[in-house]
C-alpha positions as CSV (number, residue, x, y, z in Angstrom):
1,M,-22.0,3.2,-26.5
2,G,-19.2,4.6,-24.4
3,I,-21.2,7.7,-23.5
4,L,-24.2,5.5,-22.8
5,Q,-22.2,3.4,-20.3
6,I,-20.9,6.5,-18.5
7,A,-24.4,8.0,-18.4
8,I,-25.9,4.8,-16.8
9,V,-23.3,4.8,-14.1
10,I,-23.8,8.4,-13.3
11,G,-27.5,8.0,-13.4
12,I,-27.3,5.2,-10.8
13,L,-25.2,7.4,-8.6
14,V,-27.7,10.3,-8.7
15,L,-30.5,7.8,-7.7
16,L,-28.4,6.5,-4.8
17,A,-27.5,10.0,-3.4
18,K,-30.8,10.7,-1.7
19,P,-31.5,7.4,0.1
20,L,-27.9,7.1,1.2
21,G,-27.7,10.7,2.3
22,T,-30.9,10.2,4.3
23,Y,-29.4,7.0,5.9
24,L,-26.3,8.9,6.9
25,Y,-28.4,11.7,8.5
26,H,-30.3,9.1,10.5
27,V,-27.0,7.5,11.7
28,F,-25.5,10.8,13.0
29,S,-28.4,13.1,13.7
30,G,-28.9,12.0,17.2
31,E,-32.6,11.5,16.6
32,A,-34.2,8.2,17.5
33,N,-34.7,6.1,14.4
34,R,-34.6,2.5,13.2
35,T,-30.8,2.3,13.0
36,D,-30.8,2.5,16.9
37,R,-32.8,-0.8,17.0
38,L,-30.7,-2.4,14.3
39,F,-27.3,-1.7,15.7
40,G,-27.7,-0.5,19.3
41,W,-27.2,-4.0,20.6
42,A,-23.7,-4.2,19.0
43,E,-22.7,-0.6,20.1
44,R,-23.6,-0.8,23.8
45,P,-20.9,-3.3,24.7
46,I,-18.3,-1.2,22.8
47,Y,-19.3,2.0,24.6
48,K,-19.1,0.1,27.9
49,L,-15.7,-1.4,27.0
50,I,-14.2,2.0,26.1
51,G,-15.8,3.7,29.2
52,L,-18.1,5.9,27.1
53,R,-21.0,6.0,29.6
54,E,-22.0,9.7,29.0
55,R,-21.7,10.7,25.4
56,K,-21.3,14.3,26.0
57,G,-20.7,16.8,23.1
58,M,-17.2,18.1,22.5
59,T,-15.8,21.4,21.6
60,W,-13.8,21.5,18.4
61,K,-10.5,21.3,20.3
62,T,-11.6,18.2,22.2
63,Y,-13.0,16.6,19.1
64,G,-9.8,17.3,17.2
65,L,-7.6,16.1,20.0
66,S,-9.6,12.9,20.3
67,F,-9.3,11.9,16.6
68,I,-5.6,12.7,16.6
69,V,-4.8,10.7,19.7
70,T,-6.8,7.7,18.3
71,N,-4.9,7.9,15.0
72,L,-1.5,8.1,16.8
73,V,-2.3,4.9,18.8
74,L,-3.1,3.1,15.6
75,V,0.0,4.4,13.8
76,A,2.2,3.1,16.6
77,F,0.5,-0.3,16.5
78,G,0.8,-0.4,12.7
79,Y,4.5,0.5,12.6
80,L,5.3,-2.2,15.2
81,L,3.4,-4.8,13.3
82,L,5.2,-4.1,10.0
83,R,8.6,-4.2,11.6
84,V,8.0,-7.7,13.1
85,Q,5.6,-9.3,10.6
86,K,8.1,-12.1,9.7
87,L,7.7,-13.4,13.3
88,L,3.9,-13.3,13.4
89,P,1.4,-15.9,12.2
90,L,-0.6,-15.9,8.9
91,N,2.5,-15.5,6.8
92,P,2.5,-18.7,4.7
93,N,4.7,-17.2,2.1
94,G,7.5,-16.2,4.5
95,I,7.4,-12.4,3.7
96,D,10.2,-10.5,5.6
97,N,9.9,-7.5,7.9
98,M,9.3,-4.2,6.1
99,E,12.3,-1.7,6.0
100,Q,11.9,1.2,8.5
101,T,11.4,4.2,6.2
102,L,9.0,2.1,4.1
103,S,7.2,1.1,7.3
104,F,6.9,4.8,8.2
105,N,5.6,5.7,4.8
106,T,3.1,2.7,4.7
107,V,1.6,3.2,8.2
108,I,1.2,7.0,7.6
109,S,-0.3,6.3,4.2
110,F,-3.0,4.0,5.4
111,M,-3.8,6.0,8.5
112,A,-4.1,9.2,6.4
113,N,-6.6,7.4,4.1
114,T,-4.0,7.8,1.3
115,N,-2.8,4.2,0.7
116,L,0.2,5.3,-1.4
117,Q,2.1,2.0,-1.9
118,H,5.9,2.0,-2.4
119,Y,5.8,-1.7,-2.3
120,S,3.8,-4.5,-4.1
121,G,1.0,-5.8,-2.0
122,E,1.3,-9.5,-2.7
123,S,5.1,-9.6,-2.0
124,G,5.5,-6.9,0.7
125,L,2.8,-7.9,3.3
126,S,1.8,-11.0,5.1
127,Y,-1.8,-12.0,5.3
128,L,-1.9,-10.8,8.9
129,S,-0.5,-7.4,7.9
130,Q,-3.1,-7.2,5.0
131,M,-6.0,-7.9,7.4
132,A,-5.0,-6.8,10.9
133,L,-3.2,-3.6,9.7
134,I,-4.1,-2.6,6.2
135,T,-7.8,-3.6,6.2
136,M,-8.2,-2.4,9.7
137,M,-6.8,1.1,8.9
138,M,-9.0,1.2,5.8
139,F,-11.9,1.1,8.2
140,T,-10.6,3.5,10.8
141,S,-9.1,6.1,8.5
142,A,-12.4,6.3,6.5
143,A,-14.4,6.5,9.7
144,T,-12.2,9.3,11.0
145,G,-12.7,11.3,7.8
146,L,-16.5,10.7,7.9
147,C,-16.6,11.8,11.6
148,V,-14.8,15.1,11.0
149,A,-17.2,15.8,8.1
150,I,-20.2,15.2,10.3
151,A,-18.7,17.4,13.0
152,F,-18.1,20.2,10.5
153,I,-21.7,19.9,9.3
154,R,-23.0,20.1,12.8
155,G,-20.8,23.2,13.4
156,V,-22.1,25.1,10.4
157,T,-25.8,24.1,10.6
158,T,-26.8,23.7,14.3
159,K,-27.2,26.2,17.1
160,G,-25.3,24.1,19.7
161,K,-21.8,24.9,21.0
162,T,-20.5,21.4,20.5
163,L,-19.7,19.3,17.5
164,G,-20.9,16.0,18.9
165,N,-18.9,13.2,20.5
166,F,-16.0,11.8,18.4
167,Y,-16.0,8.4,20.0
168,E,-19.7,7.9,19.5
169,D,-19.4,9.0,15.9
170,F,-16.4,6.8,15.4
171,V,-18.2,3.7,16.7
172,K,-21.3,4.4,14.6
173,A,-19.3,5.0,11.5
174,H,-18.0,1.4,11.8
175,T,-21.1,-0.4,13.0
176,R,-23.8,1.4,11.0
177,V,-21.9,2.4,7.8
178,F,-18.6,0.7,6.8
179,L,-18.9,-2.8,8.3
180,P,-22.5,-3.6,7.0
181,F,-21.8,-2.0,3.6
182,A,-18.4,-3.7,3.3
183,F,-20.0,-7.1,4.1
184,V,-22.6,-6.7,1.3
185,V,-20.0,-5.6,-1.3
186,T,-17.6,-8.4,-0.3
187,L,-20.3,-11.0,-0.9
188,A,-21.1,-9.4,-4.3
189,L,-17.4,-9.5,-5.3
190,V,-17.0,-13.1,-4.1
191,A,-20.0,-14.1,-6.2
192,L,-18.3,-12.4,-9.2
193,H,-15.1,-14.5,-8.7
194,V,-12.9,-12.2,-6.7
195,P,-10.8,-14.5,-4.4
196,Q,-11.3,-14.7,-0.6
197,T,-9.0,-17.2,1.0
198,L,-6.1,-17.7,3.4
199,Q,-4.4,-20.3,1.2
200,P,-0.8,-19.6,0.2
201,T,0.4,-18.7,-3.2
202,I,-0.5,-21.2,-5.9
203,T,2.3,-22.9,-7.9
204,V,1.2,-24.0,-11.3
205,Q,2.8,-25.3,-14.5
206,T,2.5,-23.2,-17.6
207,L,1.9,-24.5,-21.1
208,E,5.6,-24.1,-21.8
209,G,6.4,-26.3,-18.8
210,A,7.8,-23.6,-16.5
211,E,6.6,-23.0,-13.0
212,Q,4.6,-19.9,-12.1
213,Q,3.6,-18.4,-8.8
214,I,0.0,-17.1,-8.6
215,A,-0.7,-14.9,-5.6
216,I,-4.1,-15.2,-4.0
217,G,-5.5,-14.3,-0.5
218,P,-8.3,-12.4,1.2
219,V,-8.8,-10.1,-1.7
220,A,-12.6,-9.5,-1.8
221,S,-12.8,-8.2,1.8
222,L,-10.0,-5.8,1.2
223,E,-11.5,-4.6,-2.1
224,S,-14.8,-3.7,-0.5
225,I,-13.5,-1.4,2.2
226,K,-10.7,-0.2,-0.1
227,H,-13.4,1.4,-2.3
228,L,-16.2,2.1,0.3
229,G,-13.6,3.9,2.4
230,T,-12.0,5.7,-0.5
231,N,-8.7,4.1,0.5
232,G,-7.4,2.7,-2.8
233,G,-4.5,0.4,-1.7
234,G,-4.4,-2.7,-3.8
235,F,-3.9,-6.3,-2.6
236,F,-1.8,-6.7,-5.8
237,G,0.7,-4.3,-7.2
238,V,-1.3,-3.4,-10.3
239,N,-4.4,-2.7,-8.2
240,S,-7.8,-2.8,-9.8
241,A,-6.3,-3.6,-13.2
242,H,-5.6,-7.1,-11.8
243,P,-8.1,-9.7,-12.9
244,F,-8.4,-11.0,-9.3
245,E,-9.2,-7.6,-7.9
246,N,-11.5,-6.5,-10.8
247,P,-12.3,-9.4,-13.1
248,N,-15.1,-8.0,-15.3
249,P,-17.1,-4.9,-16.3
250,L,-19.7,-5.6,-13.6
251,T,-17.2,-5.6,-10.8
252,N,-15.7,-2.5,-12.3
253,V,-19.1,-0.7,-11.9
254,I,-19.6,-2.0,-8.4
255,E,-16.1,-0.7,-7.4
256,M,-16.7,2.7,-9.0
257,L,-20.1,3.1,-7.2
258,S,-18.6,1.9,-4.0
259,M,-16.0,4.5,-3.8
260,W,-18.3,7.3,-5.1
261,C,-21.7,6.7,-3.5
262,L,-21.1,7.8,0.1
263,S,-19.1,10.9,-0.9
264,A,-21.9,11.8,-3.3
265,A,-24.5,11.2,-0.6
266,L,-22.9,13.5,2.0
267,P,-24.1,16.8,0.3
268,Y,-27.7,15.6,0.8
269,T,-26.9,14.7,4.4
270,Y,-25.7,18.3,4.8
271,G,-28.9,19.6,3.4
272,L,-30.9,17.6,5.9
273,F,-28.8,18.9,8.8
274,A,-29.3,22.5,7.4
275,K,-33.1,21.9,7.3
276,N,-32.9,23.0,3.6
277,R,-32.4,20.2,1.1
278,K,-31.7,22.8,-1.7
279,Q,-28.4,23.6,0.1
280,G,-27.3,20.0,-0.3
281,W,-28.3,19.8,-4.0
282,V,-26.4,23.1,-4.7
283,I,-23.2,21.5,-3.3
284,F,-23.9,18.2,-5.2
285,S,-24.6,20.1,-8.5
286,A,-21.4,22.1,-8.2
287,M,-19.4,18.9,-7.6
288,L,-21.1,17.1,-10.5
289,I,-20.5,20.0,-13.0
290,L,-16.8,20.0,-12.1
291,F,-16.7,16.2,-12.4
292,L,-18.3,16.2,-15.8
293,L,-15.9,18.9,-17.1
294,F,-12.8,16.8,-16.2
295,L,-14.4,13.6,-17.3
296,S,-15.0,15.1,-20.7
297,L,-11.3,16.1,-20.9
298,V,-9.9,12.7,-20.1
299,Y,-12.5,10.8,-22.2
300,T,-12.0,12.9,-25.3
301,S,-8.2,12.9,-24.9
302,E,-8.0,9.1,-24.6
303,L,-10.5,8.5,-27.4
304,N,-8.6,10.7,-29.8
305,G,-5.4,8.8,-29.2
306,N,-1.7,9.8,-28.9
307,P,-0.9,12.7,-31.2
308,A,2.5,11.3,-32.0
309,L,1.1,8.0,-33.1
310,N,-1.7,9.7,-35.1
311,K,0.9,11.5,-37.2
312,L,2.5,8.2,-38.1
313,G,-0.8,7.0,-39.6
314,M,-1.4,4.2,-37.2
315,D,-4.9,2.8,-36.5
316,V,-6.2,4.6,-33.5
317,S,-9.8,3.8,-33.9
318,Q,-10.0,2.3,-30.4
319,G,-8.3,5.4,-28.9
320,S,-5.1,5.3,-26.8
321,M,-5.2,1.8,-25.3
322,E,-1.7,1.9,-23.9
323,G,-1.9,0.9,-20.2
324,K,-5.6,0.0,-20.3
325,E,-7.4,-3.3,-20.0
326,V,-9.4,-4.3,-23.1
327,R,-12.2,-5.7,-20.8
328,F,-12.9,-2.1,-19.8
329,G,-11.9,0.0,-22.8
330,I,-11.7,3.8,-23.1
331,P,-15.1,4.7,-21.5
332,M,-14.8,2.7,-18.3
333,S,-11.1,3.4,-18.0
334,A,-11.7,7.2,-18.3
335,L,-14.6,7.1,-15.9
336,F,-12.7,5.0,-13.3
337,T,-9.8,7.5,-13.6
338,T,-12.1,10.4,-13.0
339,V,-14.0,8.8,-10.1
340,T,-10.9,7.5,-8.3
341,T,-9.2,10.9,-8.3
342,A,-12.4,12.9,-7.7
343,A,-13.2,10.7,-4.7
344,T,-9.5,10.6,-3.7
345,T,-9.6,6.8,-3.6
346,G,-6.4,6.1,-5.5
347,S,-7.3,2.6,-6.9
348,V,-6.7,2.3,-10.6
349,N,-8.0,0.1,-13.4
350,N,-5.5,1.5,-15.9
351,M,-2.0,2.9,-15.7
352,H,-2.3,6.7,-15.2
353,D,1.3,7.1,-16.3
354,T,0.3,6.1,-19.8
355,L,-2.5,8.5,-20.1
356,T,-2.2,11.1,-22.9
357,P,-0.7,14.4,-21.6
358,L,-4.1,16.2,-21.7
359,G,-5.8,13.1,-20.3
360,G,-3.3,13.2,-17.4
361,I,-4.5,16.7,-16.4
362,T,-7.8,15.3,-15.2
363,P,-6.5,13.2,-12.3
364,L,-3.9,15.9,-11.5
365,A,-6.5,18.7,-11.4
366,L,-9.1,16.8,-9.4
367,M,-6.5,16.0,-6.7
368,M,-5.3,19.6,-6.7
369,L,-8.8,20.9,-6.2
370,N,-9.6,18.1,-3.7
371,C,-13.3,19.1,-3.4
372,V,-15.1,17.3,-6.2
373,F,-16.9,14.7,-4.1
374,G,-13.6,13.8,-2.4
375,G,-12.9,11.1,0.1
376,K,-15.1,10.3,3.1
377,G,-16.1,13.7,4.1
378,V,-13.0,15.6,2.8
379,G,-14.6,16.6,-0.5
380,L,-17.8,18.0,1.2
381,V,-15.8,19.8,3.9
382,N,-13.5,21.4,1.3
383,M,-16.4,22.4,-1.0
384,L,-18.2,24.0,2.0
385,M,-14.9,25.9,2.6
386,Y,-15.1,27.2,-0.9
387,A,-18.8,28.0,-0.4
388,I,-18.0,30.1,2.7
389,L,-15.3,31.8,0.7
390,G,-17.7,32.4,-2.2
391,V,-20.2,34.0,0.2
392,F,-17.4,36.2,1.6
393,L,-16.3,37.4,-1.8
394,A,-19.9,38.0,-3.0
395,G,-20.6,39.9,0.2
396,L,-17.6,42.2,-0.4
397,M,-18.8,42.9,-3.9
398,V,-22.2,44.2,-2.7
399,G,-21.0,45.8,0.5
400,R,-22.6,43.5,3.0
401,T,-21.3,41.5,5.9
402,P,-21.3,38.0,4.5
403,E,-23.5,35.4,6.1
404,F,-23.7,31.6,5.7
405,L,-26.5,29.6,7.0
406,G,-27.5,32.3,9.5
407,R,-23.9,33.0,10.8
408,K,-21.8,36.0,10.0
409,I,-18.5,35.2,8.3
410,E,-15.8,37.3,9.9
411,A,-12.0,37.6,10.0
412,R,-11.3,34.6,12.2
413,E,-13.1,32.2,9.8
414,M,-11.4,33.6,6.8
415,K,-8.0,33.3,8.3
416,L,-8.5,29.7,9.1
417,I,-9.9,29.0,5.6
418,A,-6.9,30.8,4.1
419,I,-4.6,28.4,6.1
420,A,-6.5,25.4,4.7
421,I,-6.4,26.8,1.1
422,L,-2.7,27.8,1.1
423,A,-1.5,24.7,3.0
424,H,-2.6,22.3,0.2
425,P,-0.6,23.9,-2.7
426,F,2.4,24.6,-0.5
427,I,2.8,20.9,0.6
428,I,2.5,19.9,-3.1
429,L,4.7,22.5,-4.9
430,A,7.5,22.9,-2.3
431,P,8.4,19.2,-2.1
432,T,8.1,19.0,-5.9
433,A,10.6,21.8,-6.3
434,I,13.0,20.2,-3.8
435,A,12.7,16.8,-5.6
436,L,13.4,18.3,-9.0
437,A,16.3,20.4,-7.6
438,T,18.2,17.6,-5.7
439,E,19.8,14.4,-6.9
440,L,18.0,12.5,-4.2
441,G,14.7,13.4,-5.9
442,K,15.9,13.3,-9.6
443,A,17.5,9.9,-9.2
444,A,14.0,8.3,-9.1
445,I,12.8,9.9,-12.3
446,T,12.8,7.4,-15.2
447,N,11.7,9.9,-17.8
448,P,13.8,13.1,-17.6
449,S,11.6,15.1,-20.0
450,F,8.4,17.0,-19.3
451,H,6.8,13.7,-18.3
452,G,9.3,13.4,-15.5
453,I,8.0,16.7,-14.1
454,S,4.5,15.3,-14.3
455,Q,5.6,12.1,-12.4
456,V,7.1,14.1,-9.5
457,L,4.2,16.5,-9.4
458,Y,1.6,13.7,-9.4
459,E,3.4,11.8,-6.6
460,Y,3.2,14.8,-4.2
461,T,-0.2,15.8,-5.4
462,S,-1.5,12.3,-4.8
463,S,0.1,12.3,-1.3
464,A,-1.3,15.7,-0.3
465,A,-4.8,14.9,-1.5
466,N,-4.7,11.6,0.3
467,N,-5.3,9.8,-2.9
468,G,-2.4,7.3,-3.3
469,S,-2.4,6.6,-7.0
470,G,0.7,7.4,-9.0
471,F,2.4,8.0,-12.3
472,E,4.3,4.8,-11.7
473,G,7.4,5.6,-13.6
474,L,9.2,6.8,-10.4
475,G,11.6,4.5,-8.5
476,D,10.2,5.9,-5.3
477,N,11.0,3.2,-2.7
478,T,13.9,5.1,-1.3
479,A,14.5,6.9,2.0
480,F,14.0,10.3,0.4
481,W,10.7,9.5,-1.3
482,N,9.4,7.4,1.7
483,I,10.1,10.2,4.2
484,T,9.0,13.2,2.1
485,T,5.8,11.7,0.8
486,G,5.1,10.4,4.3
487,L,5.4,13.9,5.7
488,V,3.2,15.3,2.9
489,M,0.5,12.7,3.5
490,L,0.6,13.6,7.2
491,F,0.3,17.4,6.7
492,G,-2.2,17.0,3.9
493,R,-4.5,15.0,6.1
494,Y,-4.4,16.8,9.4
495,I,-3.6,20.5,8.8
496,S,-6.8,21.1,6.8
497,M,-8.9,18.9,9.1
498,I,-7.8,20.8,12.2
499,A,-8.2,24.3,10.5
500,L,-11.7,23.4,9.3
501,L,-12.8,22.0,12.6
502,A,-11.8,25.3,14.1
503,V,-14.0,27.1,11.5
504,A,-16.9,24.8,12.5
505,G,-16.2,25.5,16.2
506,S,-16.1,29.2,15.6
507,L,-19.4,29.2,13.6
508,S,-21.2,27.1,16.1
509,R,-20.6,29.7,18.8
510,K,-22.0,32.6,16.8
511,Q,-25.5,34.1,17.3
512,W,-28.0,33.1,14.7
513,V,-28.8,35.9,12.3
514,P,-32.3,35.9,10.9
515,E,-32.7,35.8,7.1
516,T,-33.8,39.1,5.5
517,V,-34.6,40.3,2.0
518,G,-31.0,41.4,1.6
519,T,-29.5,38.0,2.6
520,F,-27.4,36.5,-0.1
521,R,-29.0,33.2,-1.1
522,T,-26.9,30.1,-1.2
523,D,-29.5,27.6,-2.3
524,N,-30.1,28.6,-6.0
525,G,-28.5,28.2,-9.4
526,L,-26.7,31.5,-9.1
527,F,-24.7,30.2,-6.2
528,V,-23.9,27.0,-8.0
529,G,-22.2,29.2,-10.7
530,I,-20.4,31.2,-8.0
531,L,-19.2,28.1,-6.3
532,V,-17.9,26.4,-9.5
533,G,-16.2,29.7,-10.5
534,T,-14.5,30.2,-7.1
535,V,-13.1,26.6,-7.2
536,L,-11.8,26.9,-10.7
537,I,-10.3,30.4,-10.4
538,I,-8.4,29.6,-7.1
539,G,-7.3,26.2,-8.6
540,A,-6.0,27.8,-11.8
541,L,-4.2,30.6,-10.1
542,T,-2.5,28.2,-7.8
543,F,-1.6,25.2,-10.0
544,L,-1.8,26.3,-13.6
545,P,2.0,27.1,-13.9
546,A,2.9,23.7,-12.6
547,I,0.5,22.0,-15.1
548,V,1.9,24.0,-17.9
549,L,5.5,22.8,-17.1
550,G,4.3,19.2,-17.1
551,P,1.3,17.9,-19.1
552,V,0.8,20.9,-21.3
553,A,4.4,21.1,-22.3
554,E,4.5,17.4,-23.0
555,H,1.4,17.6,-25.2
556,L,3.0,20.4,-27.3
557,T,6.1,18.3,-27.9
558,L,3.9,15.5,-29.3
559,R,2.1,17.6,-31.9
């Protein structure tokens, strides 16, 4: 039954990929279509308000500068709001201003689409902060990532010298994608008993006669964009394991599909831009193969239970249920874990810190690779980066100048791709080493064994991959952890984005090379294998030693 549940959810996703991918193509292709009639009336006043009369195409430098400046303005606004939230309205519970290093970490976290939370949502933020800042940044950060992905797709597939107009893409991402989709999902969640209210915390009397405070609030609206935008930040501290955020198996499936469907649709969108749908299905197939490999690992590991408990002769027929909700069980917990880290969402319906050591490899590895579906656009862009690298390596093997979609891949593109590939492990492994070598870092570790290494490694991996979930055994609300993870989130978000926009800009200026008999094909099963192999080999060479020191070593101590 567990495998059947998983297969049904994956089957629904595959069915959604084509229509959603087609819709995204119509939104951003610039060709006249029905979405213009549906949403044009709402967009025209916005364009007029921001002074966007002529929506001219931008070079990669202008496009990159536009999204960075937009993000900086939102970061400044967000930091100010958190520092004075006590003085602002919609704070019926009287929540105090947020401390400065935690404010820095929080505003970077949500603007970087990471949503790492070193605070508990129901006690750290007012309703105004939850809606005007957190929910707003969930929309804008997701829209930014989607815009960059579309710009990259234009750069590698079209013959123009521009990547589109960032502000036009940014507006369309809101009006035609995230706002209407979030509205529908919000209604579905409210119908399934997820709270949506501005009433203050409820005080009730328990059966024992004691008073209990039950936090409520505008939960459903945050949940919808939290998953659609692959954000992940929870209204409550325990995130989607909380019965108000995720009350039943149906809401669980809706939330998984919400965070997964747009990321899974983007490869098909890419195929439509490339005028070759097979190109899109190749990328989708490579992603799905990697997804199924890591899903099998966590599902099998959790189903087999904890080796230490197995040796004691305990009943483990239900698998390792520590840290999991009985309303979801092993199958839906394992699938949620895989989806949320593959799509770099970061929401959790079970405690990742309590996964078996081998099961914990899955979320770690997916964030380290950061290309298996990924967040809004990030996964596709990173997988296309590996595709270009795979073409380059295959070209070297056969002695040909490598070509990708009719463009020659030369030294400039490979240098920029090398920056993107090397930056990701560096901003994970270097801070991990510093944290494990200094008292400021080690003081937060609650488990000083191999699992403690995994906790630290997971925190920085989650930050760099803009995921936001955590092995929650760390006491990480300190100046050291707030500042270091804040910087890692910042670098993890923007270094690769800028480098890959530069790749797209470089490719867009190249002359089109006609396809010949000797052209290496990138739209067949062979290239799927090359792409999967490239991702796994580079990932293993980069991160395997760190994984051996953490989860693998811990597993060996339990046997």
